[in-house]
C-alpha positions in Angstrom: -1.0 -2.9 29.0 0.6 -1.6 25.8 4.4 -1.7 25.9 5.4 1.9 24.9 9.0 1.0 24.2 7.9 -1.9 21.7 9.2 -0.1 18.7 12.6 0.6 20.1 13.9 -3.1 19.9 16.1 -3.0 17.1 17.4 -6.6 17.5 13.9 -7.6 16.6 13.3 -5.0 14.0 16.6 -5.9 12.0 16.8 -9.6 12.7 16.6 -10.4 9.0 19.5 -8.0 8.0 23.1 -9.1 7.8 25.7 -6.7 8.8 26.4 -5.7 5.2 22.6 -5.4 4.5 22.6 -3.0 7.6 25.3 -0.9 6.3 23.5 -0.6 2.8 20.1 0.3 4.4 21.9 3.0 6.5 23.7 4.4 3.3 20.5 4.4 1.3 18.5 6.5 4.0 21.5 8.7 4.2 21.3 9.4 0.6 17.4 9.8 0.6 17.7 12.3 3.6 19.4 14.8 1.2 16.9 16.4 -1.2 19.5 17.7 -3.7 21.0 14.0 -3.8 17.6 12.6 -4.7 16.8 15.0 -7.4 20.3 14.5 -9.1 20.0 10.6 -8.6 16.7 10.5 -10.0 17.5 12.7 -13.1 20.7 10.6 -13.5 18.9 7.2 -13.2 16.2 8.3 -15.8 18.6 9.3 -18.2 20.8 6.2 -17.8 17.8 3.8 -18.3 16.6 5.8 -21.4 20.0 5.7 -22.9 20.0 2.1 -22.1 23.2 2.3 -20.2 24.2 -0.9 -18.3 23.2 0.2 -14.7 20.3 -2.1 -13.9 23.0 -4.4 -11.8 23.9 -1.3 -9.8 20.3 -0.4 -9.2 19.4 -4.1 -8.3 22.1 -4.4 -5.8 21.3 -1.2 -4.0 18.0 0.6 -4.1 16.1 -2.3 -5.8 16.9 -5.1 -3.4 16.2 -2.9 -0.5 12.8 -1.8 -1.5 11.6 -4.8 -3.8 11.2 -8.4 -3.5 12.5 -9.5 -7.0 11.7 -9.3 -10.7 9.0 -11.8 -10.6 6.9 -13.9 -8.2 9.3 -16.8 -7.9 12.2 -14.4 -7.3 10.3 -13.0 -4.2 10.0 -16.4 -2.6 13.1 -16.3 -0.5 12.0 -12.9 0.9 8.5 -14.1 1.5 9.8 -17.2 3.4 12.2 -15.1 5.5 9.5 -12.8 6.4 7.2 -15.4 7.4 9.6 -17.2 9.6 9.4 -13.8 11.7 5.6 -13.9 11.8 5.2 -11.3 8.8 3.0 -12.1 5.8 3.6 -10.8 2.4 1.4 -8.8 -0.1 2.9 -9.1 -3.6 2.6 -5.8 -5.3 3.1 -5.7 -9.0 4.5 -2.3 -9.2 4.5 -1.7 -13.0 2.9 1.9 -13.9 1.7 4.0 -16.7 0.4 1.4 -19.0 -2.3 2.5 -21.7 -3.3 -0.4 -24.0 -5.9 -3.3 -23.4 -3.1 -5.9 -24.0 -1.2 -4.3 -21.2 -4.4 -4.1 -18.9 -5.0 -7.9 -19.8 -1.5 -8.8 -18.9 -1.9 -7.0 -15.6 -5.0 -8.8 -14.8 -3.5 -12.2 -15.7 -0.5 -11.2 -13.3 -3.0 -10.6 -10.6 -4.9 -13.9 -11.2 -1.5 -15.6 -11.3 -0.6 -14.1 -7.9 -3.9 -15.3 -6.3 -3.2 -18.8 -7.6 0.4 -18.4 -6.1 -1.1 -17.2 -2.8 -3.5 -20.2 -2.6 -0.7 -22.5 -2.0 1.1 -20.4 0.6 -0.1 -19.4 4.1 2.5 -16.6 4.0 0.4 -14.8 1.3 -3.1 -14.2 2.4 -3.5 -10.8 0.4 -3.2 -9.4 -3.1 -3.2 -5.8 -4.4 -3.8 -3.8 -7.6 -4.3 -0.4 -8.8 -7.6 0.7 -10.6 -5.2 2.1 -13.4 -3.4 -1.2 -13.7 -6.8 -2.4 -15.3 -7.9 0.4 -17.4 -7.0 4.0 -18.7 -7.0 6.9 -16.2 -9.0 8.9 -18.8 -11.9 6.3 -18.8 -12.3 6.5 -14.9 -12.0 10.4 -15.0 -14.8 10.5 -17.7 -16.9 8.2 -15.6 -16.4 10.2 -12.5 -17.2 13.4 -14.2 -20.4 11.9 -15.4 -19.6 12.5 -19.2 -21.0 10.4 -21.8 -18.7 7.6 -23.3 -18.3 6.9 -27.0 -19.3 3.3 -28.0 -15.4 2.5 -27.9 -15.2 3.7 -24.4 -18.3 1.9 -23.2 -16.4 -1.3 -24.5 -13.3 -0.2 -22.6 -15.3 0.4 -19.4 -17.0 -3.1 -19.6 -13.5 -4.7 -20.1 -12.4 -2.8 -16.9 -15.4 -4.2 -14.9 -14.8 -7.7 -16.2 -11.1 -7.5 -15.1 -12.1 -6.3 -11.5 -14.9 -9.1 -11.5 -12.4 -11.8 -12.7 -9.9 -10.9 -9.9 -12.5 -10.7 -7.2 -14.4 -13.9 -8.2 -11.0 -15.8 -8.1 -10.0 -14.3 -4.9 -13.4 -15.4 -3.3 -13.1 -19.0 -4.6 -9.3 -19.1 -3.2 -10.2 -17.1 -0.1 -7.6 -14.6 -0.7 -8.3 -10.9 0.2 -8.0 -8.2 -2.5 -6.8 -4.5 -1.6 -7.6 -2.2 -4.3 -5.6 1.0 -4.2 -6.9 4.5 -4.3 -5.6 7.1 -6.8 -6.1 10.8 -7.6 -9.5 12.3 -6.6 -10.6 13.3 -10.1 -10.9 9.5 -11.2 -11.6 8.2 -7.7 -15.5 8.0 -7.6 -15.7 5.7 -10.5 -13.3 3.5 -8.8 -15.1 3.7 -5.5 -18.5 2.8 -7.3 -16.9 -0.2 -8.9 -15.2 -1.3 -5.8 -18.5 -1.1 -4.0 -20.3 -3.2 -6.5 -17.5 -5.8 -6.0 -18.1 -5.7 -2.2 -21.8 -6.2 -2.8 -21.2 -9.3 -4.8 -18.2 -10.8 -3.0 -18.4 -9.5 0.7 -21.6 -11.2 1.8 -20.5 -13.2 4.5 -16.7 -12.5 4.9 -14.6 -9.7 3.7 -12.7 -10.3 0.5 -12.6 -6.9 -1.4 -11.0 -3.9 0.3 -11.2 -0.3 -1.1 -8.5 2.3 0.1 -9.3 5.5 1.8 -6.5 8.2 1.5 -7.0 10.1 4.9 -5.2 13.3 3.6 -8.6 13.9 2.0 -11.1 15.7 4.4 -14.1 13.9 2.8 -13.2 10.3 3.3 -14.7 9.4 6.8 -18.2 11.0 5.7 -17.8 8.6 2.5 -17.2 5.7 4.7 -20.0 6.4 7.0 -22.4 6.8 4.0 -20.9 3.5 2.6 -21.5 1.8 6.0 -25.2 2.9 6.2 -25.6 1.3 2.5 -23.7 -1.8 3.5 -25.9 -2.4 6.6 -29.1 -1.8 4.5 -28.1 -4.1 1.7 -26.3 -6.8 3.7 -22.6 -6.7 2.6 -19.3 -6.4 4.5 -16.9 -3.6 3.9 -13.2 -3.9 3.7 -11.0 -0.7 3.9 -7.3 -0.3 3.7 -6.5 3.1 5.4 -3.5 5.2 4.3 -2.5 8.8 4.7 -2.0 9.2 0.9 0.5 9.6 -2.0 -0.6 12.4 -4.5 -0.9 15.5 -2.3 1.3 18.0 -4.2 -0.5 16.8 -7.6 -4.0 17.4 -5.7 -3.3 20.8 -4.5 -1.6 21.9 -7.7 -4.6 20.8 -9.8 -7.1 22.4 -7.3 -5.3 25.7 -7.6 -5.1 25.4 -11.3 -8.8 24.6 -11.9 -10.1 26.8 -9.1 -11.8 24.4 -6.9 -11.4 23.6 -3.1 -8.6 21.3 -2.6 -9.6 17.9 -1.5 -6.4 17.8 0.8 -6.6 18.5 4.6 -5.1 21.9 5.4 -2.4 20.6 7.8 -0.6 17.4 8.6 -2.2 17.5 12.1 -5.7 17.4 10.5 -4.7 14.4 8.3 -3.3 12.6 11.3 -6.6 13.3 13.2 -8.8 12.1 10.2 -6.7 9.0 10.2 -7.1 8.3 13.8 -10.7 9.1 13.9 -11.4 6.8 10.8 -9.3 4.0 12.6 -11.4 4.5 15.7 -14.6 4.4 13.8 -13.7 1.3 12.0 -12.5 -0.6 15.0 -15.8 0.4 16.9 -17.7 -1.2 13.9 -15.5 -4.4 13.3 -18.7 -6.4 12.9 -19.3 -4.6 9.6 -15.9 -3.4 8.6 -12.6 -5.0 8.1 -9.6 -2.9 8.3 -5.8 -3.0 6.8 -4.0 -0.2 8.6 -1.3 1.0 6.2 0.8 3.2 8.2 4.3 4.0 9.1 3.1 6.2 12.0 3.9 4.8 15.5 1.3 7.1 17.1 -1.3 5.5 14.7 -0.1 1.9 15.5 -0.3 2.5 19.3 -3.8 3.9 19.0 -4.8 0.7 17.1 -3.4 -1.4 19.7 -5.1 0.5 22.7 -8.3 0.3 20.8 -8.2 -3.2 20.3 -7.6 -3.7 23.8 -10.4 -1.5 24.6 -12.8 -3.3 22.5 -11.6 -6.8 23.3 -10.3 -7.5 19.7 -7.9 -10.4 19.8 -4.6 -9.7 18.2 -5.2 -12.7 15.6 -8.5 -11.2 14.7 -8.2 -11.5 10.8 -10.5 -8.4 10.5 -7.5 -6.2 11.7 -4.2 -6.1 9.8 -1.2 -3.8 10.0 0.8 -3.1 6.9 4.1 -1.4 6.0 6.2 -1.1 2.8 9.1 -3.6 2.4 12.5 -2.0 3.2 10.7 0.7 5.4 9.6 0.8 9.3 10.9 -2.7 10.2 10.9 -1.6 13.7 7.1 -1.4 13.5 6.4 -4.4 11.4 8.6 -6.9 13.2 8.0 -5.8 16.6 4.2 -5.9 16.1 4.6 -9.4 14.7 6.7 -10.5 17.5 3.8 -9.2 19.9 1.3 -11.3 18.1 -0.6 -8.9 15.7 -1.4 -9.7 12.0 1.2 -7.9 9.9 2.0 -7.8 6.3 4.7 -6.2 4.2 3.8 -4.8 0.7 6.5 -6.3 -1.5 6.9 -4.6 -4.8 8.2 -6.6 -7.7 8.8 -6.5 -11.4 11.4 -5.8 -14.1 13.8 -3.3 -12.7 13.2 -0.7 -15.5 9.5 -0.9 -15.0 9.7 -0.6 -11.2 11.9 2.5 -11.3 9.0 5.0 -11.2 7.8 3.3 -8.1 11.3 3.4 -6.5 11.7 7.1 -7.3 8.5 7.9 -5.7 9.5 6.2 -2.5 12.8 8.1 -2.5 10.9 11.4 -3.1 8.2 10.5 -0.4 11.0 9.6 2.2 12.8 13.1 1.4 9.6 14.9 2.0 8.9 13.3 5.3 12.2 14.1 7.1 11.1 12.7 10.5 10.7 9.3 9.0 14.0 9.1 7.3 15.7 10.5 10.4 13.9 7.7 12.5 15.2 5.1 10.3 18.6 6.4 10.4 18.7 6.7 14.2 17.3 3.1 14.5 19.9 1.6 12.1 22.7 3.5 14.0 21.3 1.9 17.4 21.4 -1.5 15.9 24.9 -1.1 14.6 26.1 -0.1 18.0 24.3 -3.0 19.6 26.0 -5.4 17.3 29.3 -4.0 18.1 28.8 -4.4 21.9 
């Protein structure tokens, strides 16, 4: 039977937080719960960084240390070790965004290759992650998705993107490290989907190494998965899928309205939730062919996954099923699931403070827009503070 009060255990949820870290977390989520404060804070931070004002120390000791593991891989090791002592694995996420040159893309690729070698020596790190636009220009993916002809230079660019993907997936296969490839905006995604599918065809013959990502706020993604499943069965390769609700909703809706096409986004939050849960059910019912990384902070979806695992006699430690949450968020889910014996990984963003700020600002804005989640964090932190006093 599933323990319905599992996520209420704040002693387990915040076992790694000192009293002062608990207070800092409460303060941060209190700030994030206010939209005007997030807007003012974002503008002030951007201005201070552009003006080279000495605020990195302040950022590092507050929001950065709460949501990020460190400025480089070695810096993250204490966090990785502490998490693993509680049964939670780590996915190092090099969260540097918005690069445009081949040199920067090569550096990002080298960084992921380095992380794979880093993972190879550590049981606590079975998975790596990267974004398609970490390895190539958004414009190239978009042009490929739209079926437009490349110039000779662009053909060379695309071939270098393919080579970067292949280098990472090849080394991951050699080292038995799983690779999660993030999804991005819909108008570039088909090119990325096709490229990731090629990598699955190549490297997922016997076990699942390469995972694509489905953003379930898109109403077309379950059909996409079902079609991919048919191709995989016909051609004899395994599918890896990370499922998330998604991260580009406003941008997607605005562009669809501006360009006059049907929005790819589900009409309501409920439809998104239903689509997520239907996809979760479909995958767990086809676990022989599809491995899953359940990227969610939604308690209902987590309970559904646990119930389906019980129904289909899937063991908690089956490597084909992972739960994942972001570092600094939903500890009541991550640590209680791990304590109950499930495979759990925290996404741990890292990178130079200045370069990681776009990621941190997006986190703050996302939390502000999901009021229920921020309130849930605050309520659990308050409960734990009371529990410790008693």
